[in-house]
C-alpha positions as CSV (number, residue, x, y, z in Angstrom):
1,M,123.9,148.4,58.2
2,A,122.9,147.8,61.9
3,S,121.3,144.4,62.7
4,V,117.6,144.4,63.4
5,F,118.6,141.9,66.2
6,Q,120.9,144.3,67.9
7,F,119.9,144.1,71.7
8,R,118.3,147.2,72.8
9,A,116.3,147.6,76.0
10,P,112.7,148.1,75.4
11,L,111.5,151.8,75.6
12,P,109.7,152.5,78.8
13,S,106.1,152.4,78.9
14,K,103.1,152.8,81.6
15,L,101.6,149.4,82.1
16,R,97.9,150.2,82.6
17,T,96.2,147.3,84.2
18,K,92.4,148.4,84.0
19,P,90.7,148.7,80.7
20,G,89.3,151.9,79.3
21,P,85.8,152.9,78.8
22,S,85.3,151.3,75.5
23,R,83.4,148.2,75.1
24,L,85.6,145.6,73.7
25,P,84.3,143.0,71.1
26,E,83.5,139.6,71.7
27,I,86.6,137.5,72.0
28,P,86.6,134.3,69.6
29,A,87.2,131.1,71.1
30,H,90.4,130.7,68.9
31,F,92.0,133.8,70.2
32,D,95.7,133.0,71.0
33,I,97.3,134.3,74.0
34,Q,101.2,133.9,73.7
35,G,103.6,134.2,76.4
36,H,106.6,136.1,74.9
37,R,109.7,134.2,76.1
38,G,107.3,132.6,78.6
39,A,106.4,135.3,80.8
40,R,109.1,137.6,80.5
41,G,107.8,140.6,82.4
42,L,107.5,138.1,85.4
43,R,110.2,135.7,85.4
44,P,113.8,135.6,83.7
45,E,113.3,135.1,79.8
46,N,113.4,131.9,78.1
47,T,114.1,130.0,81.3
48,L,112.1,127.0,82.5
49,P,110.7,129.0,85.4
50,S,109.6,131.6,82.9
51,F,107.7,129.0,80.7
52,D,106.3,127.2,83.9
53,H,104.8,130.4,85.1
54,A,103.2,131.2,81.9
55,I,101.4,127.9,81.6
56,A,100.2,128.6,85.1
57,L,98.8,131.7,84.2
58,G,96.9,129.9,81.4
59,V,98.5,131.0,78.0
60,T,97.6,129.0,75.1
61,T,100.9,129.3,73.3
62,L,104.6,129.5,74.6
63,E,106.5,131.8,72.4
64,L,110.2,131.2,72.5
65,D,113.4,131.8,70.5
66,T,116.0,129.1,69.5
67,V,119.7,128.9,68.5
68,I,122.2,125.9,68.3
69,T,125.2,124.9,70.3
70,R,128.4,123.7,68.9
71,D,127.5,120.1,69.5
72,G,124.1,120.5,67.6
73,V,121.7,121.0,70.3
74,V,118.7,123.4,70.1
75,V,118.7,125.8,73.0
76,V,116.1,128.3,74.0
77,C,117.8,131.8,73.9
78,H,117.1,135.1,72.1
79,N,120.5,136.1,71.3
80,P,123.3,134.2,69.4
81,V,125.8,135.3,72.2
82,L,125.4,134.9,75.9
83,S,124.3,138.3,76.7
84,P,126.3,140.1,79.7
85,R,122.7,141.8,80.5
86,L,121.2,138.4,81.2
87,C,123.7,135.9,82.4
88,L,126.5,135.5,84.9
89,S,129.6,133.3,84.5
90,P,129.5,129.8,86.2
91,Q,131.6,131.5,89.0
92,G,128.8,134.2,89.3
93,N,130.9,137.0,87.8
94,P,129.8,139.3,85.2
95,L,130.4,138.5,81.7
96,P,132.8,140.6,79.7
97,R,131.5,142.3,76.8
98,R,134.5,141.3,74.7
99,P,135.1,138.8,73.4
100,R,131.5,137.8,72.7
101,L,130.6,134.4,73.8
102,F,128.7,132.8,70.8
103,I,126.5,129.8,71.6
104,K,127.4,128.2,68.3
105,N,131.0,128.0,69.6
106,L,130.0,126.5,73.1
107,T,128.8,122.9,73.7
108,L,125.4,122.5,75.6
109,A,127.3,121.7,79.0
110,E,129.3,124.9,78.6
111,V,126.1,126.7,77.8
112,Q,124.0,125.5,80.8
113,A,126.8,126.4,83.3
114,F,125.8,129.9,83.1
115,D,123.5,131.6,85.5
116,C,120.9,133.2,83.4
117,G,118.2,133.8,86.1
118,S,120.1,136.2,88.5
119,L,119.8,139.4,86.6
120,N,117.0,141.8,85.7
121,P,118.3,143.8,82.8
122,H,115.1,146.0,82.6
123,P,114.1,146.7,86.1
124,S,112.2,149.7,85.2
125,Q,110.3,147.9,82.4
126,F,110.0,144.7,84.3
127,P,109.6,145.7,87.9
128,Q,107.7,142.5,88.7
129,Q,110.3,140.1,87.3
130,K,111.4,137.8,90.0
131,R,115.0,136.6,89.9
132,V,115.5,132.8,89.9
133,P,119.3,132.4,90.6
134,G,120.9,129.4,89.0
135,A,118.2,129.2,86.1
136,C,120.1,128.2,83.0
137,I,119.3,128.3,79.2
138,P,117.2,125.3,78.5
139,T,117.3,123.2,75.5
140,L,114.1,123.2,73.3
141,Q,113.5,119.5,74.5
142,E,113.5,120.3,78.1
143,V,110.9,123.1,77.5
144,I,108.7,120.6,75.7
145,E,108.9,118.0,78.3
146,L,108.2,120.6,81.0
147,A,105.2,122.0,79.2
148,E,103.9,118.6,78.1
149,R,103.8,117.7,81.8
150,R,102.0,120.8,82.7
151,N,99.6,121.1,80.0
152,S,99.4,118.4,77.2
153,S,97.4,120.8,75.0
154,I,99.8,123.8,75.0
155,R,100.9,125.1,71.6
156,Y,104.5,126.2,70.9
157,N,105.6,129.2,68.7
158,I,109.2,128.5,68.0
159,E,111.2,131.3,66.6
160,S,114.7,130.5,64.6
161,K,117.0,133.3,65.4
162,V,118.9,133.5,62.1
163,N,120.0,136.8,60.7
164,P,120.9,137.1,57.1
165,L,122.8,140.3,57.9
166,R,124.9,138.3,60.1
167,P,125.5,135.0,58.9
168,R,128.6,134.0,60.9
169,D,126.7,134.6,64.1
170,T,124.7,131.0,63.7
171,P,124.4,128.0,61.6
172,G,122.2,128.8,58.4
173,P,118.6,128.8,57.9
174,R,118.3,125.1,56.6
175,V,120.2,123.7,59.4
176,H,117.9,125.6,62.0
177,A,114.9,124.3,60.1
178,E,116.1,120.9,60.1
179,K,116.9,120.7,63.9
180,I,113.4,122.3,64.8
181,V,111.4,120.1,62.3
182,A,113.0,117.1,63.8
183,L,112.2,118.0,67.4
184,I,108.7,118.9,66.5
185,E,108.2,115.5,64.6
186,Q,109.8,113.4,67.4
187,N,107.6,115.0,70.0
188,D,104.5,114.4,67.9
189,L,103.8,118.3,67.8
190,V,103.1,118.8,64.2
191,E,99.5,120.0,65.1
192,R,100.7,122.0,68.1
193,A,103.9,123.8,67.0
194,S,104.5,126.5,64.6
195,V,107.9,128.1,63.4
196,Q,108.3,131.8,63.0
197,S,111.3,133.9,61.8
198,F,112.4,137.2,60.6
199,D,114.4,135.2,58.0
200,W,111.8,133.8,55.7
201,R,114.3,131.4,54.4
202,V,113.7,129.4,57.4
203,L,110.0,129.3,57.0
204,R,110.6,128.3,53.1
205,A,112.9,125.3,54.4
206,V,110.2,124.2,57.1
207,K,107.6,123.9,54.5
208,Q,110.1,121.9,52.3
209,L,110.7,119.5,55.2
210,N,107.1,119.2,56.5
211,P,104.3,121.0,54.8
212,Q,102.0,120.5,57.6
213,I,103.9,122.4,60.2
214,Q,102.5,126.0,60.4
215,T,104.7,129.0,59.7
216,G,104.8,132.5,60.8
217,A,106.2,135.6,59.0
218,L,107.7,137.9,61.5
219,I,108.5,141.6,60.3
220,R,109.7,144.6,62.0
221,Y,109.1,147.8,60.0
222,T,109.5,151.3,61.2
223,R,108.8,154.2,58.4
224,G,112.1,155.6,57.3
225,R,114.0,152.6,58.5
226,P,115.2,149.3,56.7
227,G,113.7,147.1,59.1
228,T,112.9,143.8,57.6
229,L,110.8,144.7,54.9
230,K,113.2,146.9,52.8
231,A,117.0,147.2,52.6
232,A,119.2,150.3,52.0
233,L,119.2,151.8,48.5
234,G,116.1,150.4,47.4
235,R,117.5,146.8,47.3
236,P,115.3,143.8,48.1
237,S,115.3,143.0,52.0
238,P,117.6,139.9,52.7
239,F,115.0,138.7,55.2
240,L,112.3,138.1,52.5
241,A,113.8,134.9,51.0
242,G,114.1,136.7,47.6
243,L,110.8,138.6,47.7
244,N,110.9,142.4,46.9
245,F,108.6,144.2,49.0
246,S,108.6,147.4,46.8
247,R,107.0,145.4,44.0
248,F,103.8,145.0,46.1
249,R,103.3,148.6,46.6
250,G,102.7,148.3,50.3
251,N,100.4,145.4,50.1
252,V,101.6,142.9,52.7
253,A,98.9,140.4,52.1
254,A,99.9,140.1,48.4
255,L,103.7,139.6,49.6
256,L,102.6,136.9,51.9
257,Q,100.5,135.1,49.3
258,A,103.2,135.4,46.7
259,A,105.7,133.8,49.1
260,G,103.7,130.6,49.3
261,F,105.1,129.1,52.4
262,I,103.7,131.5,54.9
263,D,100.6,130.5,57.3
264,R,100.6,133.4,59.8
265,Y,101.5,137.2,60.1
266,S,103.2,138.5,63.1
267,P,104.3,142.1,62.5
268,N,105.4,144.6,65.2
269,Y,102.0,145.9,66.5
270,E,102.5,149.7,65.4
271,T,102.0,148.4,61.7
272,L,98.3,147.4,62.5
273,L,97.3,150.8,64.1
274,P,95.6,153.1,61.7
275,H,96.8,156.1,63.5
276,S,100.4,155.1,63.7
277,R,103.0,156.5,61.4
278,N,104.1,152.8,60.9
279,F,100.8,151.5,59.8
280,L,100.9,149.4,56.9
281,Q,97.6,147.5,56.1
282,P,94.3,146.8,57.9
283,V,93.8,143.7,59.9
284,Q,91.0,142.6,58.1
285,E,92.6,142.8,54.7
286,I,95.3,140.4,55.8
287,Q,92.9,138.0,57.2
288,Q,90.6,138.0,54.2
289,A,94.0,137.0,52.3
290,G,94.0,133.9,54.6
291,F,96.6,135.1,57.2
292,P,95.9,135.1,61.0
293,V,97.3,138.1,62.3
294,I,99.1,137.9,65.8
295,P,101.2,140.9,66.6
296,W,104.3,141.5,69.0
297,T,105.1,142.5,71.6
298,V,102.1,144.2,73.5
299,N,102.5,145.1,77.0
300,D,100.0,148.0,78.0
301,V,96.3,147.5,78.3
302,A,95.4,150.6,75.9
303,T,97.1,148.9,72.9
304,M,95.8,145.5,73.9
305,E,92.3,147.1,73.7
306,M,92.8,148.7,70.4
307,L,94.2,145.4,68.9
308,L,91.2,143.4,70.2
309,S,88.9,145.9,68.8
310,L,90.6,145.6,65.4
311,G,90.1,141.7,65.6
312,V,93.5,140.3,65.7
313,D,93.7,136.5,66.1
314,G,96.0,136.5,69.2
315,I,98.7,138.6,70.9
316,I,102.3,138.1,71.9
317,T,103.0,139.7,75.3
318,D,105.5,140.0,78.1
319,F,102.6,140.2,80.6
320,P,100.2,137.3,80.0
321,D,98.4,137.9,83.3
322,V,97.6,141.5,82.2
323,L,96.2,140.2,78.8
324,L,94.4,137.2,80.3
325,S,92.8,139.6,82.9
326,L,91.6,141.8,80.3
327,I,90.1,138.9,78.3
328,Q,88.3,137.4,81.3
329,R,86.7,140.9,82.0
330,A,85.6,141.2,78.3
331,V,84.1,137.5,78.2
């Protein structure tokens, strides 16, 4: 089975920056504007310049990805390997595709020697992304220190990149949970940091370690494909920490309630759109069950408008400037 985290270029989309004719509902004060990997559409993803720019734009939450180095440091990177699409060697040369450079096999010093700011792997998708030569993969601690200097009320949505289909690529879910929870506690961020993952074993471990830390259940669902809710041949998905979605007859809210360790729901946005073939359950039903709904990754105004009209509690986007502009016009 192919990994749901296999790196693929995003599908091209036309970024419409003007709102449509429909009137948007009143935006609630708690609405959460999450900068995906900082401001991925404008700066190299998951770098300090990307997070700095997202804060300058006015996001309420920094969404970021984490993996762990050989010497046990939590670093901010989407992939368990150094991607040739994103990074250059310390000498400024393209990285080979084989052998793959797993971050778990590299020390922090080795990881930070790579240039991950000179390349734009998706110029057609992110034509406005400014390159920042020399930008490296930061530690989670470095991101926190930067963000706290810039905005002491900023929130953090920390994703743990553990994949149960590829257990050898990273340390296990308990190790990830322990490392992330320790950093949250050490920086006094229990009230402002949440942990999300496609691998719900991480979320369960986080709640066991500190029940006060908020958790977000990520899902990827495309009808006709296993995704993270279902597995091949009718078996329970390994992403759901032992739960079997087929027993809930398509009721995501009931699945989340049965887990007992989830606070927020973050699906791919198509699952919330009633006209989509990937639609699962209305936003209001999930909210009424007690779970705020914050979909990913929404980059065009038309979809932002639809989701706002459905009453989502926040949006994760590569273009926080576009979402902020839309919300400002709606207020």
